[in-house]
Backbone as numpy.savetxt, mean C-alpha at the origin, in Angstrom:
# Nx Ny Nz CAx CAy CAz Cx Cy Cz
-11.04 11.94 29.84 -11.83 13.07 30.29 -13.19 13.01 29.57
-14.21 13.01 30.35 -15.58 12.98 29.81 -16.04 14.39 29.47
-17.13 14.49 28.71 -17.67 15.79 28.32 -17.97 16.67 29.53
-18.37 16.05 30.64 -18.72 16.82 31.83 -17.50 17.21 32.67
-16.29 16.82 32.21 -15.07 17.20 32.93 -14.54 16.13 33.85
-15.33 15.09 34.13 -14.86 14.00 34.99 -13.70 13.28 34.30
-12.77 12.81 35.12 -11.62 12.07 34.60 -11.74 10.63 35.06
-11.61 9.70 34.12 -11.62 8.28 34.45 -10.22 7.76 34.15
-9.56 7.22 35.15 -8.20 6.74 34.93 -8.06 5.23 35.15
-9.03 4.62 35.75 -9.00 3.18 36.02 -9.53 2.43 34.81
-8.81 1.41 34.32 -9.23 0.70 33.11 -10.57 -0.01 33.29
-10.87 -0.51 34.48 -12.17 -1.16 34.72 -13.29 -0.12 34.64
-13.04 1.07 35.14 -14.04 2.13 35.09 -14.26 2.59 33.65
-13.19 2.63 32.86 -13.31 3.02 31.45 -14.14 1.98 30.70
-13.86 0.69 30.95 -14.62 -0.37 30.30 -16.10 -0.30 30.67
-16.39 -0.05 31.96 -17.77 0.06 32.42 -18.45 1.25 31.75
-17.77 2.40 31.72 -18.34 3.59 31.08 -18.63 3.31 29.60
-17.69 2.67 28.88 -17.87 2.38 27.46 -19.07 1.47 27.24
-19.20 0.44 28.09 -20.31 -0.51 27.94 -21.65 0.19 28.16
-21.70 1.11 29.12 -22.95 1.81 29.43 -23.26 2.93 28.43
-22.22 3.47 27.79 -22.39 4.68 26.98 -22.43 4.41 25.48
-21.57 3.52 25.02 -21.46 3.29 23.58 -22.48 2.27 23.11
-22.90 2.38 21.84 -23.85 1.39 21.31 -23.17 0.03 21.19
-23.97 -1.05 21.18 -23.38 -2.37 20.98 -22.65 -2.42 19.64
-21.63 -3.26 19.55 -20.81 -3.39 18.33 -21.68 -3.60 17.10
-22.74 -4.39 17.22 -23.59 -4.69 16.07 -24.35 -3.46 15.57
-24.51 -2.45 16.41 -25.24 -1.23 16.01 -24.33 -0.17 15.40
-23.03 -0.39 15.44 -22.09 0.59 14.91 -22.00 0.48 13.39
-21.73 1.60 12.70 -21.54 1.52 11.25 -20.25 0.76 10.95
-20.10 0.24 9.73 -18.86 -0.47 9.40 -17.66 0.45 9.62
-16.61 -0.11 10.14 -15.40 0.67 10.42 -14.61 0.91 9.15
-14.07 2.09 9.05 -13.16 2.36 7.94 -11.75 2.38 8.52
-10.78 2.27 7.66 -9.40 2.37 8.10 -8.78 1.08 8.58
-9.54 0.01 8.69 -8.96 -1.25 9.12 -8.25 -1.89 7.93
-7.04 -2.37 8.16 -6.27 -2.99 7.08 -6.76 -4.40 6.80
-6.90 -4.70 5.51 -7.29 -6.04 5.07 -6.37 -6.44 3.93
-6.18 -7.74 3.78 -5.35 -8.24 2.67 -5.97 -7.87 1.33
-5.13 -7.47 0.39 -5.60 -7.19 -0.96 -5.88 -8.52 -1.65
-7.07 -8.65 -2.20 -7.42 -9.82 -3.00 -7.54 -9.39 -4.46
-7.78 -10.33 -5.35 -7.88 -10.00 -6.77 -8.90 -8.89 -7.06
-9.99 -8.84 -6.29 -11.02 -7.84 -6.56 -10.60 -6.42 -6.15
-9.56 -6.28 -5.33 -9.11 -4.94 -4.91 -7.86 -4.46 -5.66
-7.34 -5.27 -6.59 -6.08 -4.93 -7.25 -6.14 -3.55 -7.90
-7.13 -3.32 -8.72 -7.20 -2.06 -9.47 -7.36 -0.85 -8.54
-8.27 -0.94 -7.59 -8.49 0.21 -6.70 -7.31 0.45 -5.77
-6.63 -0.61 -5.33 -5.43 -0.43 -4.50 -4.32 0.21 -5.33
-4.16 -0.21 -6.58 -3.15 0.38 -7.45 -3.43 1.86 -7.70
-4.68 2.21 -7.89 -5.04 3.61 -8.10 -4.74 4.45 -6.86
-5.03 3.91 -5.67 -4.76 4.64 -4.43 -3.26 4.85 -4.24
-2.47 3.82 -4.50 -1.02 3.94 -4.34 -0.46 4.92 -5.36
-0.91 4.83 -6.62 -0.37 5.75 -7.64 -0.70 7.20 -7.32
-1.89 7.45 -6.80 -2.22 8.83 -6.39 -1.25 9.30 -5.31
-0.92 8.42 -4.39 -0.01 8.79 -3.31 1.41 9.06 -3.76
1.82 8.44 -4.87 3.19 8.60 -5.35 3.31 9.52 -6.57
2.21 10.14 -7.01 2.23 10.94 -8.23 3.29 12.04 -8.18
3.48 12.68 -7.03 4.46 13.77 -6.92 5.73 13.35 -6.17
5.92 12.06 -5.98 7.12 11.56 -5.30 8.36 11.93 -6.10
9.37 12.45 -5.42 10.56 12.96 -6.11 11.30 11.89 -6.91
11.28 10.66 -6.46 11.95 9.59 -7.22 11.17 9.31 -8.50
9.84 9.23 -8.40 9.03 9.01 -9.60 9.16 10.18 -10.57
9.21 11.42 -10.05 9.36 12.60 -10.91 10.70 12.54 -11.64
11.76 12.14 -10.94 13.08 12.00 -11.57 13.03 10.91 -12.64
12.38 9.82 -12.30 12.32 8.68 -13.21 11.50 9.00 -14.47
10.36 9.62 -14.29 9.45 9.95 -15.40 8.97 11.39 -15.23
9.68 12.37 -15.77 9.35 13.78 -15.56 7.98 14.21 -16.10
7.48 13.60 -17.15 6.20 13.99 -17.74 5.05 13.49 -16.85
4.20 14.41 -16.38 3.12 14.07 -15.45 2.17 13.01 -16.00
1.76 13.14 -17.25 0.80 12.20 -17.82 1.41 10.81 -17.99
2.64 10.76 -18.48 3.31 9.46 -18.64 3.50 8.82 -17.28
3.95 9.63 -16.30 4.19 9.10 -14.95 2.90 8.52 -14.36
1.79 9.23 -14.49 0.52 8.75 -13.94 0.12 7.43 -14.59
0.25 7.34 -15.91 -0.12 6.11 -16.63 0.79 4.95 -16.23
2.11 5.20 -16.18 3.05 4.13 -15.84 2.85 3.68 -14.39
2.68 4.62 -13.48 2.48 4.25 -12.07 1.25 3.35 -11.91
0.12 3.76 -12.50 -1.10 2.94 -12.37 -0.86 1.54 -12.92
-0.25 1.46 -14.10 0.00 0.16 -14.72 0.99 -0.66 -13.89
2.06 -0.01 -13.42 3.05 -0.77 -12.67 2.50 -1.27 -11.34
1.84 -0.40 -10.59 1.31 -0.85 -9.30 0.25 -1.93 -9.49
-0.55 -1.82 -10.53 -1.53 -2.87 -10.78 -0.83 -4.19 -11.08
0.22 -4.16 -11.89 0.96 -5.38 -12.21 1.68 -5.94 -10.98
2.31 -5.06 -10.21 3.02 -5.52 -9.00 2.06 -6.17 -8.01
0.93 -5.52 -7.77 -0.04 -6.06 -6.82 -0.57 -7.40 -7.30
-0.95 -7.46 -8.58 -1.55 -8.68 -9.13 -0.56 -9.84 -9.17
0.67 -9.59 -9.59 1.62 -10.67 -9.84 2.60 -10.94 -8.70
2.73 -10.01 -7.78 3.70 -10.20 -6.69 3.02 -10.19 -5.32
2.31 -9.12 -5.01 1.83 -8.96 -3.64 0.58 -9.77 -3.31
-0.34 -9.95 -4.25 -1.50 -10.82 -3.97 -1.04 -12.27 -3.82
-0.22 -12.81 -4.75 0.22 -14.20 -4.57 1.02 -14.42 -3.27
1.78 -13.44 -2.85 2.57 -13.57 -1.62 1.76 -13.27 -0.37
0.56 -12.74 -0.55 -0.27 -12.38 0.60 0.37 -11.29 1.43
0.96 -10.29 0.75 1.70 -9.28 1.49 1.34 -7.85 1.07
0.10 -7.66 0.63 -0.39 -6.32 0.33 -1.68 -6.09 1.12
-1.79 -4.93 1.74 -2.96 -4.61 2.55 -3.58 -3.31 2.08
-4.88 -3.17 2.29 -5.57 -1.93 1.94 -6.49 -1.54 3.07
-6.87 -0.27 3.07 -7.89 0.21 4.00 -8.89 1.04 3.21
-10.07 1.18 3.75 -11.12 1.93 3.08 -11.45 3.18 3.86
-12.03 4.13 3.16 -12.53 5.33 3.80 -13.95 5.12 4.28
-14.55 6.17 4.80 -15.92 6.08 5.30 -16.90 5.72 4.19
-16.53 6.03 2.93 -17.41 5.72 1.80 -17.28 4.27 1.34
-16.38 3.50 1.96 -16.19 2.11 1.59 -15.21 1.89 0.45
-14.73 2.97 -0.16 -13.77 2.87 -1.26 -12.35 2.72 -0.70
-11.48 2.07 -1.48 -10.08 1.91 -1.06 -9.46 3.30 -0.93
-8.91 3.58 0.25 -8.32 4.89 0.52 -6.80 4.83 0.51
-6.23 3.67 0.76 -4.79 3.54 0.79 -4.40 2.08 0.81
-3.13 1.84 0.57 -2.64 0.46 0.55 -1.16 0.45 0.93
-0.70 -0.69 1.39 0.71 -0.89 1.72 1.16 -2.21 1.13
2.30 -2.19 0.47 2.84 -3.39 -0.17 4.14 -3.76 0.53
4.18 -4.97 1.06 5.33 -5.42 1.83 5.99 -6.62 1.16
7.32 -6.61 1.12 8.07 -7.81 0.72 8.36 -8.58 2.00
7.84 -9.80 2.14 8.15 -10.60 3.34 9.63 -10.98 3.37
10.14 -11.35 4.53 11.54 -11.77 4.62 11.85 -12.89 3.61
13.00 -12.78 2.98 13.45 -13.81 2.05 12.83 -13.76 0.67
12.11 -12.69 0.33 11.43 -12.64 -0.97 11.87 -11.44 -1.81
13.07 -10.97 -1.57 13.48 -9.75 -2.27 13.82 -9.97 -3.73
14.12 -11.19 -4.12 14.44 -11.46 -5.52 13.16 -11.83 -6.27
13.01 -11.23 -7.44 11.86 -11.54 -8.28 12.20 -12.69 -9.22
11.21 -13.54 -9.48 11.40 -14.55 -10.51 11.19 -13.87 -11.88
11.32 -14.61 -12.94 11.24 -14.04 -14.28 9.88 -13.38 -14.52
8.80 -14.05 -14.12 7.45 -13.53 -14.31 7.25 -12.22 -13.54
7.76 -12.16 -12.32 7.63 -10.96 -11.50 8.45 -9.80 -12.09
9.64 -10.12 -12.60 10.47 -9.09 -13.23 9.77 -8.52 -14.46
9.15 -9.38 -15.24 8.38 -8.90 -16.39 7.22 -8.01 -15.95
6.51 -8.44 -14.93 5.37 -7.66 -14.43 5.82 -6.28 -13.96
7.00 -6.20 -13.39 7.52 -4.92 -12.91 8.02 -4.05 -14.06
8.55 -4.66 -15.11 9.20 -3.93 -16.19 8.26 -3.49 -17.32
7.32 -4.32 -17.70 6.48 -4.02 -18.86 5.73 -2.68 -18.80
5.25 -2.25 -17.64 4.55 -0.96 -17.61 5.42 0.22 -18.05
6.74 0.09 -18.01 7.62 1.18 -18.40 7.75 1.30 -19.92
7.45 0.25 -20.65 7.70 0.27 -22.10 6.97 1.40 -22.84
5.77 1.78 -22.48 5.19 2.92 -23.19 6.02 4.20 -23.01
6.73 4.30 -21.90 7.53 5.50 -21.63 8.87 5.46 -22.33
9.23 4.33 -22.87 10.49 4.22 -23.60 11.56 3.50 -22.80
12.45 2.90 -23.53 13.53 2.12 -22.92 14.49 2.93 -22.05
14.78 4.21 -22.36 15.69 4.95 -21.48 15.20 5.00 -20.04
13.89 5.12 -19.87 13.32 5.15 -18.51 13.39 3.79 -17.85
13.28 2.73 -18.62 13.39 1.38 -18.07 14.79 1.17 -17.52
15.80 1.67 -18.21 17.18 1.57 -17.72 17.37 2.30 -16.40
16.79 3.52 -16.28 16.87 4.26 -15.02 16.18 3.48 -13.90
15.04 2.88 -14.22 14.29 2.12 -13.21 15.09 0.90 -12.75
15.74 0.22 -13.70 16.54 -0.96 -13.35 17.72 -0.56 -12.47
18.37 0.55 -12.79 19.49 1.03 -11.95 19.01 1.36 -10.55
17.88 2.03 -10.46 17.31 2.38 -9.16 17.00 1.12 -8.36
16.38 0.14 -9.01 16.03 -1.12 -8.33 17.28 -1.81 -7.80
18.33 -1.86 -8.59 19.59 -2.48 -8.14 20.17 -1.73 -6.94
20.13 -0.41 -6.99 20.64 0.39 -5.88 19.85 0.13 -4.60
18.53 0.10 -4.72 17.68 -0.12 -3.54 17.93 -1.51 -2.96
17.88 -2.54 -3.80 18.02 -3.91 -3.28 19.42 -4.18 -2.76
20.44 -3.51 -3.30 21.80 -3.72 -2.80 21.99 -3.12 -1.41
21.10 -2.22 -1.02 21.20 -1.58 0.29 20.35 -2.25 1.36
19.59 -3.28 0.97 18.77 -3.96 1.96 19.65 -4.68 2.97
19.19 -4.78 4.22 19.96 -5.52 5.23 20.12 -6.99 4.83
21.16 -7.61 5.33 21.42 -9.02 5.02 20.49 -9.94 5.82
20.12 -9.54 7.05 19.26 -10.39 7.87 17.83 -10.32 7.37
17.02 -11.35 7.65 15.61 -11.36 7.21 14.88 -10.12 7.73
14.05 -9.53 6.87 13.31 -8.33 7.24 12.11 -8.17 6.31
11.16 -7.35 6.76 10.03 -6.96 5.92 10.40 -5.64 5.28
10.09 -5.48 3.99 10.42 -4.25 3.27 9.14 -3.64 2.72
8.87 -2.37 3.06 7.67 -1.68 2.60 7.94 -1.02 1.27
């Protein structure tokens, strides 16, 4: 439906209207919201965006009840996970807002990559040490519970 109330339902007519009405692609401002692979230069900002999104997550609150400790551990853990697991696997994506800053990110485990090697396990575990070993034990139990429930067939895990 156009501003004047006309309805265009034919795809060729829509394409013609868009070509005549919209500016050429080169004249448009950079698009925000498009997903791109996280590279080394986006690790910190992607980790900050993800930690903000999970700050009040009920599992994180259960795991680390203190707000300040949780915020610090989340930032450190997501930064380590992205740097040591998701960037090397090419399975982390981010998008930017209109200001060009990282607005969000998604971290995916590709099929067949659910087990961490020793280096990846360390990267996942070390951020918990400032919070104390009791929390590391809760995190390890949670991780075992989650991975034991994954499907047996190949799948992507967010």
